[in-house]
C-alpha positions as CSV (number, residue, x, y, z in Angstrom):
1,X,-7.6,-37.9,1.0
2,X,-7.1,-38.7,4.5
3,X,-5.6,-35.6,6.8
4,X,-1.9,-37.4,6.7
5,X,-2.5,-36.8,2.6
6,X,-3.8,-33.5,2.5
7,X,-1.4,-32.1,5.1
8,X,1.6,-33.3,2.6
9,X,0.3,-32.2,-0.5
10,X,-0.3,-28.5,1.6
11,X,3.4,-28.7,2.3
12,X,4.5,-28.7,-1.0
13,X,1.9,-25.9,-2.8
14,X,4.3,-24.5,0.1
15,X,6.9,-25.0,-0.6
16,X,6.2,-24.8,-4.2
17,X,5.4,-21.0,-4.2
18,X,9.0,-20.2,-2.5
19,X,10.4,-21.3,-5.9
20,X,12.6,-18.9,-7.4
21,X,13.6,-20.3,-10.2
22,X,16.9,-20.5,-10.3
23,X,18.5,-23.9,-10.4
24,X,20.7,-23.7,-7.4
25,X,18.5,-21.4,-4.7
26,X,15.4,-24.7,-5.2
27,X,18.1,-26.9,-4.8
28,X,17.2,-26.7,-0.6
29,X,13.6,-26.1,-1.8
30,X,12.9,-29.2,-4.7
31,X,15.3,-31.3,-2.1
32,X,12.3,-31.4,-0.1
33,X,9.6,-30.4,-2.9
34,X,10.7,-34.5,-3.1
35,X,11.0,-35.6,-0.2
36,X,7.6,-35.3,0.8
37,X,6.3,-36.6,-2.8
38,X,8.2,-39.4,-1.9
39,X,6.3,-39.4,1.6
40,X,3.5,-38.7,-0.7
41,X,3.6,-41.5,-3.5
42,X,4.5,-44.5,-0.5
43,X,8.6,-44.4,-3.2
44,X,11.3,-46.3,-2.2
45,X,15.1,-47.0,-3.6
46,X,14.6,-50.2,-5.9
47,X,15.2,-52.7,-3.8
48,X,15.8,-52.1,-0.2
49,X,13.5,-52.1,2.8
50,X,14.7,-48.4,4.4
51,X,12.9,-45.4,3.0
52,X,14.8,-42.8,2.3
53,X,17.9,-43.5,3.9
54,X,19.8,-46.0,1.2
55,X,19.8,-44.2,-1.2
56,X,20.3,-40.4,0.7
57,X,17.9,-38.2,0.9
């Protein structure tokens, strides 16, 4: 694993331990986790060359 991959995974894990189980309280944390997971997995919106801007994430 690369250093960037490990760093992203560590950030995701640090955010996940902060989750409370309350949907509304966790919304911002879940959004941050989602964005980091997209970077980690190299995901971008379908039919676009723009990373994350196309879908607003």
